[in-house]
Structure formats: C-alpha cells, structure tokens
N, C-alpha and C positions, 0 to 999 in steps of 0.2 A: 896648704891652700886656704884654710880658714883664716890663718894669721895674715896672709897677704890681702884677703878680702877686707879684713878688719882695718888694716892700715890704709887701704884704698878708700874705705868708707870714712875714716877719720879725716883724711886729707880733704875729701869732698866737703865734709861738714865745716871744717875750719875755713875753707875758701868760699863757701856759698851759703849754707844753711844758717850759720851762726849770725851773719849780717842780717838776713831776712828775719830771723827770730827776734833779734834786738830791735829792729824797726817795728815789728808788729807789737812787741811788748811795750815799746815806748808809746805807740799810738793808743794802746789799751790804757796806760796810765793817764794819758791826756784825756781819754774818754771818761775816766772816772772823775778827774778833777773838774772837767767842764760841765758834767751832768749828762744823764742819759738822753734826755729829750733833745738837748742841743746837738748831740752827735748824729741823730737820725732825722733831724728836721721835722719833728712832729710838734703839734701844739703842746704847750707846757701842761703837764699833768703830774699829779703826785705819784711817786714810785714806791713800791714795796719790794725790797730785795729779800727774797726768800732763802738765800743761801750765802751767808757770810761766816767765815771761820774764825773763831777765837781759839787760841792755842795756850795750853799751860806750858810755861817756859821750862820748869823743872819741878820735881817733887817738893823741893824746898819752898816753892811758891805756895804750896798747899799746907805747909806746917801749921800756920795759925788756925786752920780750919779742921785739923785732925785732933782727936782726943789725946790725952796724955799717953794712953797705952800705945796708940799708933805712932805718935811722935817718938816714943822710946824705941819702938820697933824699927823705925826708919834710922834712928841714930845709932842703934847697936847692931844692925845687920848690914848686909851688902845691898839691901833693896834700894834701888836708885829710881824707882818709879817705872811706870809702863811707858818708857820713852821709845815706843815702836811707832814709827810714822809711815803711813801709807804714802805720804808726799814728802820725800827727803827734801829738807828746806833749801838746799842749794842747787837743785835741779831746775833748769829753765821752765819745765812744765809744772813746777811746784810753786814758784815765786815770781810774780811779775815785778818789773823794774821798779825800784824804790820802795818795795814793801818789806825789806829786811831791816829791822830796827837795829840800833847800835848794840843793844844787849838783848839776847833772847832769840826767839824764832819768829818767822813771819806770822802775823796774826796775834802776837802776844802783847802788843803795845796798844792800849786803848786810844791814846792820843793820835798815833799814826793811823790806826784803823779809822778813827773818826774823820780825820782829814781826807783820807783816800777813798773810803767806801761810803761815807755819808755825805754825798754831794748835796747841792742846794735843792735838788728835786726829791730827795729821799725822805719819805714820811716815816717809814718803819724799815728796819733791817732785822732779820731773824738770824740769830747766832746758832751755828752748828759746831759745837766742840766735839772733835773726833778723837779725844784722848783714849788710848787703847785699854780701857778698863776691862774689856773682854779678854785681854791677854794675861790678866792676873788670875792665877789658878786657885789661890786661896779665896773662897767665896766671901769671907768676912772682910778680908783686906780689900777686895774689889768693891764691896758695898761701902766701906769706909772712905775709899778714895773717891768714889762717885759722889758721895755726900759732901765731901770736902770741895770737890769741883763745883757743885751746885751752890754751896755757900759762898765760894769765891766768886762765882758769876753774879750772885746777888749783890755782894758787897763792892766788887771792883768793876762791874760792868753795868748792871741794870740800874743801880742807884746813882751812877755817875752820868749816864746818858739816857734821857727819856725816850729817845727814838729806837732804842734797842729792845728786842724781845729775845728770848733764849729757849734752848732745848734742854730738857732735863737729862743729864747723863745718868745712866743706870747700868748695873751689872746684868746685862741682857742674857748672859749665860745662865743666870739663875732667876727665872721669871718671878718667883715668889719674893725674893729680895728686891727685884726691880719694882714690883708692885708696892712694896713697903716704902721705897724711896719716892715713888710717885705720890703716895699718900702723904709723905712728910712735907713735900714742898709744892705739891700740885695746885694748891690754892693761891700761891703767890701770883699776882697779876702779871709779872714779867715773864712767866713761863707759858708758852703757847704750844709746846711740842715735847714729845719724848723721843730721844735719839736712840736708834737701833742700827747697828752695822749690818751691811748686806750679807757678809760672810758669817754665817752662824753654824752651829754644830748640827743643826737640822733645819728643815724648811719652817719658816715662821708661822705658817698657817696651821701647824699641828696643835693638838690639844695642849701640849706642854707649855705653850706660850700664852694660853688664855688668861692667866692671872695678870700678865703685863697689859694686854689689850683691854681687859675689863677695868683695870685701874685708870688707863688713859681715858676711856669712855666716861667713867664715873666723874673724872675731873675735867671733862670737856676739852681734852687735849688731842691734837693731831699726833699720830705716830710717824716720825720721819725716818725713812730707811735710806741710809747714805752708803754710797760705794765705799768699799774697804771692809776692814774687820780682820780679826786675828784668831779665828776659831781653831786653827791648827789643821784645817782641811784645805786641800788644793782648790783653786778656782775652776778647774776643769773636771769633767766626769771621767777622765782617763789618767789622772795623776798630775804631778807637779810640772809646770812649764819650766823652760830654761831661763827665759829673759823677762825683765820687767815689762817690756812692751806687750808680751803675751798676757801677762796678768792684767795690765792696764786696759788693753783693748777688749779682753775677754770679760770684763766686769759686766757688760750688758747682758751676757747670758746668765750670770748670777742673778741679776735683777729680774730677768724673765722667769727664772725658776721661782723666785720669791713671790712674784705677782701671781704666777700660776698656782702656787701652793695656797695663797690666801683665797683665791677665787674658788678653787676646786674643793678645798677643805671646808668651805662654807663659813669662813670667818665673818663675812658681812651679813650672813643670815643669823649667826649667833649674836653679832653685835651690829644691829642695823644703823646705829649712829656713829660707827667708827669711820674716821677719816685718816687716810694714809697719803703721805707725800713721798715721792721718790727723787733722790738727789744724785747728780753726777752719773746718770744712767744712759744718757742719750734718750731719744724718744721716737725716732723715725722708724724703729722696728715695730712700733705699736700696730700699724694696720695689718701687716702680715701675721703678727703674733695673735691678734684678736681673731682674725679670720680663721686661722688654723685651730685655735682653741675652741671657737664656736662650732666649727665643723666636727671636731672629734667629740665634743660634748653631745652633739645630737646623736652620734652613733653609739656612745657609751653612757648615756645619761642614766641608765638603770643602775650604774655603779654608784652614782652620787645623787640620789633622788632629792636631797635637800637643796640642790642648786636649781631653783625654780625658774630662773630666767637665764638667758644666754650669759655666759661669763663676761662678755664685753659690756653688757648692761650694768652689771655690778661694778665693773672697772670704771666706766664713765661716771657712775654715781658717787663712788667712794675714793678714787685715787686721782692724784694730780702729779704732774711732772714739772721739773724746772727746765729752763731753756738752755742751761749750760751743762755739758757741752752739746752743741747742736751738730750732729753728724749728718750734714746735708751737702749736696753738690752745689757749690755756689754759682756754677756756670749755667744752671738749668732752672730758671725762675718758675717755669710752668710746673716742673716736677716738685719744687718746693711747695708751691701752692696746692698741688694735688695731695701731697703727703700731709700738709697741715689740715686740709679738709677731711681726709680719711682718719686722722687721729681724733677728730671730734671738735676741732676748732679751738677758739680762744679760751673756752671754759676749761680746757684740759691742761693749760700751760701757765706757769708762773715764772716771772722774771727772776733769775738768780745769777749773780755775777761770779759766785764761787771764790770770792776774794779770800785770801791773797793768791790763790792758785792762778795759773795761766788760763785766760779766757780765749776761746776760739773767736776772735773778734770779726774776722772776715765772714764766718758763718753767721754770727750774730747779726751783723749789719744786713747781710743778704736776706735773712729770715725776716727781720723787721721791715724791710722794704716791700714785702709782698702783703703786709697787713693793711686792712682798711683802718681809718682813724678809730672806729669803735673797737675793732679787734686789738689794736695797739693799746688802747686804754685798759682793756681787760687784761692783756698779758703783762703789761708793765706794772699793774698794781691792783686792778679790780678783782681778778680771780683770786689772788692771794688774800686780799682784804676780806672777801666773802668766805673763803675756805677756812681761814684762821679765825674768823668771826672777830676781827679787830674792831674795837670800839671807836666811836668818833673822837674819843679822848686822844687817840694816837695822832690825829691830824692837828689837834690843838697843841699837843706837846711839841710837834714838829715846828709849828709856827712860833711857839714861845722860844724854842731853841735857836 
C-alpha cells in the first residue's frame, strides 16, 4: 500500500508540483537580481540582509588555514571534514535556481553570491556559515576547524567584499573552547555575530553555555541561533522521525525550546546586554508561545524568582527573528496583519533571504504588502542595522562598492 502511494505521489509531483516550483524559484532569482524594493513597489531604501549562507566547499579549502599538525592529520587519516549538510545541495528546497556554481556547493563562490545576493539595494549582508563543526567529536579538531573557517572567512570573504559581515564559527559543543575562539577573532570589525546551531546537546540557556554568551557580550557580538545542528539528539521529544519533512517542519519546536530555555534560565538577567537572533525558525508561532509562557510563569514564578519580568518582555527586548521562512496564510491579509501586530511589530523582525536556500516568495510578498512604509523600512534594514549596531561606515562602503 505504501509503495503504491509513493508511486502515485511521485507521479503527481512530476506532473504538477515540479513546474510550479520551477516557476517560483525562477521568480525568486529575478527578485534577487532586480533588487528587493523593486519587487515590492516600495520607495527605494537601503537593505540589510541578515541571513546569507556562505559554505565551505571541502576540507581542502581550509588546508591553508590549518596548522601543520592538523594538515598532517587530514592528509594521513580518513578525515574528510564535517561535510554533513542540513540542506542537501541538490534538493529544490536547498538551492534556488542558478545558485549552483560550476565547482563546489551553493554559497561557496563569492563572485556568484555577490552577483545574486548583493543586489543594488543591499547595504550589508550578514554571512551565516553553518559548517557542521558541532558534528566533530574530537574537541580540539572541532576548535581547529572552526578557527580555520574564521580565518578563511576573513581572507576570502570579508577582505574581498566590504558589504559583507560574518558570523564567528565556534565549537559550540564545548563552550570554553568556543569562548576562546570568540576572544581570538571577536575584535575583527567584519564579525558581528557568533553562530550557534539550534540542535544542541542541552538547552542553551543552561549554565554550561555561559562562557560562550559571556564572550559574545564582552566583544559586543550578537549570538545567532540557526536552524539545524548535529548534536546526535533527535528533533522531537519522542525519538527520531522517519522523513526529512518531519525534521524540517519540526525545527520550529526546537527553536521554541531554545527560546524558552534562555528566558526561564535567566540568561538575559545574567547578561543584560546579550542580543540573540533566531534564523530559519518561522515566527508566527510567537504570539501563542509568548502568551502560554507568560501564563505559566505567573502560576509557577516561585520556581524561577530571578525572572523578574514577564518572559515575553525579555524576549521583545533581547531577541529578533528573520523573515524567512514566513509561515503565513497568504490568502488572509487581515490575519497576517494581526499576527504581525501580536508578534511585536517591525522592531522584532529582520529581513533575511536565506540565500542560496529556497525562499518562500509568495509568503514574503504577502507579508511585505501589509506593512506601512515606516514598518517596511524597519524590517528591510532598520531593525537589523540597530540590532547589530552597524556603523555608518557600512553605508559608505556600500556606496563605494
């Protein structure tokens, strides 16, 4: 029975969905090439893209940035790098049309990325390299590979394109080593964020992660929690799912768990200057999530007396979300407006294309259409510019480029 259903589903996809997907992806590529504001008919304004992915092609790419010891280790062992990808490069949900370079994987070619993701309106794009350092079990190897990635980002990305900023890749499974890497490169002006995968071995609000957050605050960096991760634990509370779609769609519950951990464990009380960005999470779950957490906090607040305000107050003060993917019903504009207002408005959201992954373009356009001009300016660049404390130099660099 299951085999027959699979054959039937495949036939339907070939005949119907594949053509629709190709058309949508083609429109998305044109959307990038023509510029964000041109697509939605808004007054021209500078764009900050808070979520652009640069990818390490292979471990060989990092060899010039590894010490002699680790180069010898790579050459003399079967270690082929942590080439575990949350977004398999040839799936249509992973790679938009035209983003596959002749050699390498999507997001690995700076020239192609610059042409496609840094359109005429883009002032700054923030790189999120999601190389699976957390899948390397040797802690010293993980730290060495993370350091090599950061030096590679400096030499081959930040120094070549002034509109780029980047996230520091760290061995998040070992917060002490992560803090050391943040201290090593945290003062470089091109780094504005520390990258942490959503799937960790334990909730990130716990005491064990404090060294990582302390280092981020010390160097005035945002902590960016991105969907994905390879901790070895399932994405659900009841074990491993069967299919990729379960893992993919269920990632929002992983993010909710991490947000709840940070709020309840008192992370923002311990680090009042901490800023956290959440990527690839969706965001329309926020109103019900905040309402439920505030309600339960009122009933159980004796358990966490350090949480002095409603959890939602800390969330609105310290956490921001990117617009992609937007899990919204495109046919109900009134509902989209209500969800937007309940989330906290434009100060909570930052534009992020998630390049080179597939963008939910119809949802993006429907969402943008309900914004006032002032809200649009905030979402498309203002909120991220304030949250990341981007200097005016970024605008000058963009103009010079």
